[in-house]
C-alpha positions in Angstrom: -8.8 16.1 -32.0 -6.2 13.2 -31.9 -5.3 10.4 -34.3 -4.9 6.9 -33.5 -2.5 3.9 -34.4 -5.0 3.4 -37.6 -4.5 7.1 -38.4 -8.6 7.3 -37.5 -9.8 11.1 -36.7 -10.7 10.8 -33.1 -12.8 13.8 -31.3 -11.4 14.7 -28.0 -13.7 15.0 -25.0 -14.4 18.9 -24.4 -15.2 20.7 -21.4 -17.1 24.2 -20.7 -14.0 26.4 -20.0 -11.4 24.6 -21.8 -9.2 21.6 -21.3 -8.2 22.4 -18.0 -11.5 21.9 -16.6 -11.1 18.3 -17.4 -9.3 18.3 -14.2 -12.0 19.1 -11.7 -13.0 15.8 -11.5 -9.9 15.1 -10.4 -9.3 18.0 -7.8 -13.0 17.0 -6.6 -11.9 13.4 -5.6 -8.7 15.2 -3.6 -11.1 17.3 -1.7 -13.1 14.6 -0.4 -10.0 12.5 0.3 -8.6 14.9 2.3 -12.2 16.0 4.0 -12.7 12.1 4.7 -8.9 10.8 5.9 -7.7 14.5 7.4 -11.1 16.5 8.4 -13.3 14.0 9.7 -11.0 10.4 10.3 -13.6 8.8 8.1 -10.9 5.6 7.4 -13.1 3.6 4.9 -12.3 3.0 1.1 -16.2 3.0 0.8 -16.5 6.9 1.4 -13.7 7.5 -0.8 -15.5 5.3 -3.6 -18.7 7.9 -3.0 -16.3 10.6 -3.3 -15.3 9.3 -6.9 -18.5 8.8 -8.2 -20.1 12.3 -7.0 -16.5 14.0 -8.4 -17.6 12.4 -11.8 -20.9 13.1 -11.7 -19.8 16.9 -10.8 -17.2 16.9 -14.1 -20.1 15.5 -15.9 -21.9 18.9 -15.8 -19.1 20.5 -17.7 -18.6 18.6 -20.1 -20.0 19.6 -23.6 -20.9 16.1 -24.6 -22.8 14.1 -21.3 -22.5 10.9 -23.3 -19.1 10.7 -24.7 -18.0 12.0 -21.0 -19.6 8.9 -19.4 -18.2 6.8 -22.2 -14.8 8.0 -21.6 -15.4 7.0 -18.0 -16.2 3.3 -18.8 -13.2 3.3 -21.6 -11.3 4.1 -18.1 -12.9 1.7 -16.0 -12.5 -1.3 -19.0 -8.9 -0.8 -18.8 -7.5 -4.4 -19.0 -5.0 -2.9 -15.9 -7.6 -2.0 -13.9 -9.9 -5.3 -14.4 -7.1 -7.4 -13.6 -6.0 -5.4 -10.5 -9.6 -5.5 -9.4 -9.7 -9.2 -9.7 -6.4 -9.7 -7.7 -7.4 -7.3 -4.9 -10.7 -9.8 -4.3 -8.5 -12.9 -4.2 -5.9 -12.1 -2.1 -8.7 -10.2 0.5 -9.7 -13.8 0.9 -5.8 -14.6 1.8 -5.3 -11.6 4.1 -8.4 -12.4 6.1 -7.5 -16.0 6.5 -3.9 -15.1 7.8 -6.0 -12.5 10.4 -8.1 -15.5 11.2 -5.2 -17.9 12.1 -3.8 -15.3 14.5 -0.3 -14.9 13.3 -0.4 -11.2 15.7 -0.6 -13.9 18.6 2.1 -16.3 17.7 4.5 -13.2 17.7 3.5 -12.1 20.9 4.5 -15.3 22.1 7.6 -15.5 20.5 8.3 -12.0 22.2 7.8 -13.0 25.3 9.7 -16.4 25.2 12.8 -14.5 24.1 12.3 -12.4 27.0 12.5 -9.0 25.4 12.1 -5.6 26.9 13.3 -2.0 26.1 14.3 -1.0 22.9 14.8 -4.6 22.1 10.9 -5.2 22.0 10.5 -2.1 20.2 12.9 -3.8 17.5 10.8 -6.9 18.0 7.4 -5.0 17.4 8.6 -3.5 14.0 10.2 -7.0 12.8 6.9 -8.4 13.9 4.6 -6.1 12.1 6.5 -5.9 9.3 5.9 -9.9 8.7 2.2 -9.4 9.6 1.6 -6.7 7.3 3.5 -8.7 4.7 1.3 -11.8 5.3 -1.8 -9.9 5.1 -1.2 -6.8 2.3 -2.9 -4.3 4.7 -1.2 -1.6 6.1 -4.3 -0.2 8.0 -5.7 -3.8 8.8 -2.0 -4.6 10.7 -2.6 -1.3 12.6 -6.0 -2.1 13.8 -4.8 -5.3 14.9 -1.1 -5.2 16.1 -1.7 -2.1 18.2 -4.1 -3.8 20.6 -1.6 -6.2 21.2 1.8 -4.9 20.9 1.5 -1.1 22.2 0.2 -1.9 25.4 2.5 -5.1 25.9 5.5 -3.1 25.0 5.1 -0.1 26.9 4.5 -2.4 30.5 7.6 -4.3 28.8 9.5 -0.8 29.4 9.4 0.4 25.6 9.4 4.2 24.5 5.7 4.8 23.8 6.7 6.8 20.9 9.0 4.9 18.9 6.9 1.7 20.0 4.1 3.6 18.0 6.4 4.3 15.4 7.6 0.8 15.3 4.2 -0.7 14.5 3.5 2.2 11.6 7.0 1.6 10.5 6.2 -2.3 10.2 2.9 -1.6 8.4 4.5 0.4 6.2 7.3 -1.8 5.5 4.6 -5.0 4.7 2.6 -3.1 2.7 5.8 -2.4 0.2 6.7 -5.4 -0.5 4.0 -7.6 -0.1 3.1 -9.5 -3.3 -0.6 -9.5 -1.9 -0.7 -5.4 -0.8 -2.4 -3.0 -3.5 0.1 -0.9 -3.5 2.5 -3.4 -4.8 0.1 -4.8 -7.0 -0.6 -1.3 -8.1 3.0 -0.3 -9.0 3.6 -3.7 -10.4 0.5 -3.6 -13.0 1.0 0.1 -13.7 4.1 -0.3 -15.5 4.2 -1.9 -18.9 6.9 -3.4 -20.9 8.0 -1.9 -24.2 9.8 -5.1 -25.7 7.2 -7.6 -24.7 3.7 -7.5 -23.8 2.2 -7.4 -20.3 3.0 -5.4 -17.0 5.5 -6.0 -14.0 4.9 -9.3 -12.6 4.7 -9.1 -9.2 7.2 -11.6 -8.0 9.7 -9.5 -9.8 8.9 -6.3 -8.5 9.0 -7.5 -4.8 12.2 -9.1 -5.3 13.9 -6.1 -6.8 12.9 -3.7 -4.2 14.0 -6.1 -1.3 17.1 -4.4 -1.3 15.6 -0.4 -0.6 13.4 -1.9 2.0 15.9 -4.1 3.9 18.4 -1.2 3.8 15.7 1.1 5.1 14.8 -1.6 7.7 18.1 -2.3 8.9 19.0 1.6 9.9 15.4 1.8 11.2 16.0 -1.3 13.3 19.3 0.5 15.0 17.5 3.8 15.8 14.8 1.6 17.3 17.2 -0.2 19.7 18.8 3.3 20.6 15.7 5.2 21.7 13.4 2.8 21.9 13.9 2.1 25.7 11.0 3.8 28.3 10.1 3.4 31.3 9.0 -0.3 32.8 5.4 -0.2 34.8 3.6 -2.9 36.7 5.2 -6.6 35.7 2.4 -8.2 37.1 -0.1 -6.0 34.9 2.1 -6.9 31.5 2.2 -10.6 32.5 -1.8 -10.6 32.5 -1.8 -8.8 29.5 0.8 -11.1 27.9 -0.8 -14.2 28.5 -4.5 -13.1 27.2 -2.9 -12.6 23.5 -0.3 -15.7 23.2 -1.3 -18.4 21.0 1.9 -20.4 19.7 0.0 -22.1 16.9 -0.2 -18.4 15.0 3.4 -18.5 13.8 2.4 -22.1 11.7 0.6 -19.6 9.8 3.4 -18.5 8.4 4.0 -21.5 6.5 1.5 -20.7 3.8 2.9 -17.4 3.1 6.4 -18.9 2.7 4.1 -21.3 -0.1 3.1 -18.1 -1.4 6.1 -16.5 -2.0 7.8 -19.6 -2.9 4.9 -20.2 -5.9 4.9 -16.7 -6.7 8.7 -16.4 -7.4 9.0 -19.6 -9.5 5.6 -19.4 -11.4 5.4 -15.6 -11.9 1.7 -15.4 -11.6 0.0 -14.1 -8.9 -3.4 -15.8 -9.0 -1.5 -19.3 -8.8 0.2 -18.0 -5.8 -2.7 -17.0 -4.1 -4.3 -20.3 -4.9 -1.7 -22.0 -3.4 -1.4 -19.8 -0.1 -5.1 -20.6 0.3 -5.6 -23.7 0.1 -2.6 -24.7 2.0 -3.3 -22.1 4.6 -6.8 -23.9 4.9 -5.2 -27.2 5.3 -2.3 -26.3 7.6 -5.4 -23.9 10.2 -7.8 -26.8 10.4 -4.7 -29.9 11.0 -3.3 -27.3 13.5 -6.7 -27.3 15.0 -6.5 -23.1 14.2 -8.9 -22.9 12.0 -12.7 -24.4 12.0 -14.8 -25.2 8.9 -16.9 -22.5 10.1 -14.2 -20.0 10.0 -13.9 -20.6 5.9 -17.8 -19.7 5.4 -21.0 -20.3 7.7 -24.4 -19.1 7.7 -26.3 -18.1 10.6 -29.7 -16.5 10.8 -29.2 -15.8 7.0 -26.0 -14.0 7.1 -22.7 -15.1 6.0 -19.5 -15.7 8.1 -15.7 -16.5 7.5 -12.5 -15.3 6.4 -13.8 -16.0 2.9 -17.1 -13.4 2.6 -15.2 -11.3 5.1 -12.3 -10.6 2.6 -14.2 -10.1 0.0 -16.3 -7.7 2.3 -12.8 -5.9 2.9 -12.0 -5.2 -0.6 -15.3 -3.9 -2.0 -14.3 -0.6 -0.8 -10.8 -0.8 -2.2 -12.1 -2.0 -5.6 -14.8 0.5 -5.9 -12.4 3.3 -5.3 -9.9 1.6 -8.0 -12.9 2.3 -10.4 -13.6 5.2 -9.6 -10.1 6.2 -10.1 -9.7 4.5 -13.3 -13.0 6.5 -14.5 -11.5 9.7 -13.7 -8.1 8.5 -15.5 -10.3 7.7 -18.8 -11.5 11.4 -18.9 -7.9 12.4 -18.2 -7.1 10.4 -21.0 -10.0 11.2 -23.6 -9.8 15.0 -22.8 -5.8 15.0 -24.1 -5.1 16.5 -20.2 -2.9 13.4 -19.7 -0.9 13.6 -23.0 -0.6 17.3 -22.1 0.9 16.5 -18.5 3.3 13.7 -19.6 4.5 15.8 -23.0 5.2 18.9 -20.2 7.0 16.6 -17.9 9.0 14.7 -20.5 10.2 18.3 -22.2 11.3 19.5 -18.7 14.7 20.2 -18.1 14.6 18.0 -15.4 13.8 14.8 -17.8 16.8 15.7 -19.5 18.7 13.0 -17.5 17.9 9.6 -16.0 18.1 10.7 -12.6 15.9 13.7 -13.0 13.4 11.3 -14.6 13.5 9.3 -11.5 13.3 12.5 -9.5 10.1 13.3 -11.7 8.4 9.9 -10.9 9.6 9.7 -7.2 8.5 13.2 -6.5 5.8 13.5 -8.2 4.3 10.3 -6.3 4.9 11.9 -3.4 2.6 15.1 -4.2 0.2 12.7 -5.3 0.2 10.8 -2.5 0.2 14.0 -0.1 -2.9 15.3 -1.9 -4.8 12.3 -1.3 -4.2 12.1 2.6 -1.7 9.8 2.1 -3.9 7.3 0.4 -1.1 5.1 -1.1 -3.0 2.9 -3.1 -5.3 5.6 -5.2 -1.9 8.0 -5.0 -0.1 5.2 -7.2 -3.1 3.9 -9.4 -3.4 7.9 -10.6 0.0 8.6 -10.9 1.0 5.2 -12.3 0.4 6.0 -16.1 2.2 9.6 -15.9 5.5 7.4 -14.6 4.9 4.6 -17.0 5.3 7.0 -19.9 8.5 8.6 -18.4 10.1 5.7 -17.1 9.6 4.0 -20.9 11.2 6.9 -22.3 14.5 6.4 -20.6 14.1 3.1 -21.4 14.0 2.2 -17.3 12.6 -1.4 -16.1 9.5 -1.9 -15.3 10.4 -3.3 -12.2 12.6 0.1 -11.4 9.8 2.3 -12.0 7.2 0.3 -10.1 9.7 0.6 -6.9 9.9 4.4 -7.5 6.3 4.7 -6.9 5.6 2.3 -4.2 8.8 3.2 -2.5 8.2 7.2 -2.4 4.7 6.7 -1.6 6.0 4.8 1.3 8.0 7.6 2.8 7.4 11.5 3.7 4.0 11.4 2.8 3.3 8.7 5.4 4.8 11.3 7.8 3.0 14.6 7.5 0.9 15.1 10.6 -1.6 17.5 9.2 -2.8 15.4 6.2 -1.1 11.5 6.8 -4.4 9.6 7.3 -1.8 6.9 8.8 -0.8 9.2 11.8 -4.3 9.9 12.3 -5.4 6.3 12.2 -2.5 5.8 14.7 -3.4 8.5 17.1 -7.4 7.4 17.0 -6.5 3.8 18.0 -4.0 4.9 21.0 -6.9 7.7 22.0 -9.2 4.6 22.3 -6.7 2.4 23.9 -6.5 5.0 26.6 -9.9 4.0 27.5 -8.9 0.7 28.6 -5.4 1.3 30.1 -4.8 3.8 32.7 -1.1 3.8 31.9 -1.1 4.5 28.2 -0.7 8.5 27.5 -1.4 10.8 24.2 0.8 10.7 21.3 2.0 14.1 19.7 1.5 13.4 15.9 4.0 15.6 15.2 6.3 13.4 16.9 5.4 10.7 14.9 7.2 12.3 11.9 10.6 11.4 13.4 9.7 8.4 15.1 8.4 6.3 12.3 11.7 5.5 11.2 11.5 3.3 8.3 9.6 5.5 6.2 12.6 8.2 7.2 15.4 6.2 6.3 13.5 4.6 3.4 13.5 8.1 1.7 17.3 8.9 2.5 17.8 5.0 0.8 15.7 5.8 -2.3 17.2 9.2 -3.1 20.6 7.8 -2.5 19.9 5.0 -5.0 18.3 7.5 -7.5 21.8 10.1 -7.3 24.2 7.0 -7.5 22.0 4.8 -9.6 21.9 1.8 -7.0 19.7 -0.9 -8.1 19.2 1.2 -11.6 18.3 -1.6 -14.3 17.0 -0.7 -18.0 15.0 -3.1 -20.2 16.8 -5.5 -22.4 16.0 -6.6 -25.7 13.6 -9.6 -24.0 12.5 -7.5 -21.5 15.1 -8.7 -18.9 16.7 -6.5 -16.7 20.1 -5.2 -18.0 22.7 -2.8 -16.3 23.2 -0.3 -19.7 20.4 1.1 -22.3 20.5 -1.8 -25.2 
């Protein structure tokens, strides 16, 4: 039993075999993540949603009170943070598809060709371009599938090293996922970290602004590495020219204007819904005025089927929202059974948690362990570990921005690189294998080699560990919730 704020006695959710059996739904969900993302290479969020639903059903069979069990699931899914996050994801899904339909990637191909880039410089350009695309679209996986077919064959033909070119694209996708204001990881990390001196969670604009120092430091080091190691053997220039011309559209760069508008409004208004509204509205106006979009690109009906970026954006996010609610249900079980309190209590009382450095290491490395267990699915991992980091960070009075940066930052590092568990590595290998059928000059990539070629994730880990050890960027929560340098 437990006591709530009104001193009312509240019955715990009990399981046959004791409190540790409450972890079964989580463990079953982890098994499904590994099976889908690692073993069977099914990179669909709908699959994770299904795995979460089956995990909840399995867990119910072990509870002593089925009615209370499902009430706990609903309680978790009814959490205001989760519902806000779900709504944000649906709205930003529309903006992400608007950017994809606008041809931002083709605009960067035109820019790279105009600048006459080749070899290591093209690898650096690819990293920067992919980072901007991922930041604009808010999806790492979507960026991989859109950028690889255009930039990877072109780069090889222009003398880029295939391994580091692949690492640059993956690095850019992770970079944009980490700092993008419409990325699910950014939204999840911010929404899960709450203030203690005022109501609400960390605002997305503030979180993005505070984490740029880490991302840019890792990105700058990555650029140096990509330039040094990015040179390869140049192939047929005529083939390169044909491939480039087929994927060039300078108008695509115009669609970066709505991204700038979105970012400006987000930082000025500190409200992601307002920012997205301005981003979508300006994107439609600019896209139509520039001749990039037509009204049918927004929404159209043909033979009883809807098409256009509006419906595509919603469909693209439904699987993500589904797994979000499955994870929320699992967290509801852990909370109502007392397991979440038990885990937090043990971490708070651990020797490592006696210092703020130790607390941040618990947040960072705990997030990485959770991420590895979920096949590098960083979004679900942040949602799952976020409440624990929230409690630990609040105990040390760390600002919600700092806590959110520890979560999203460390999730974007080593878990992305592990070749045997990372869904990102398997996605890259799968895409390259598909391109081999179309381009004879493309060869297989060793997944183990991706561990050292994805330079941004490597250097970001170094930067974050340095930040924890020396306190670079560490902020505490002031009396009104503002970031301060010392505990007040």
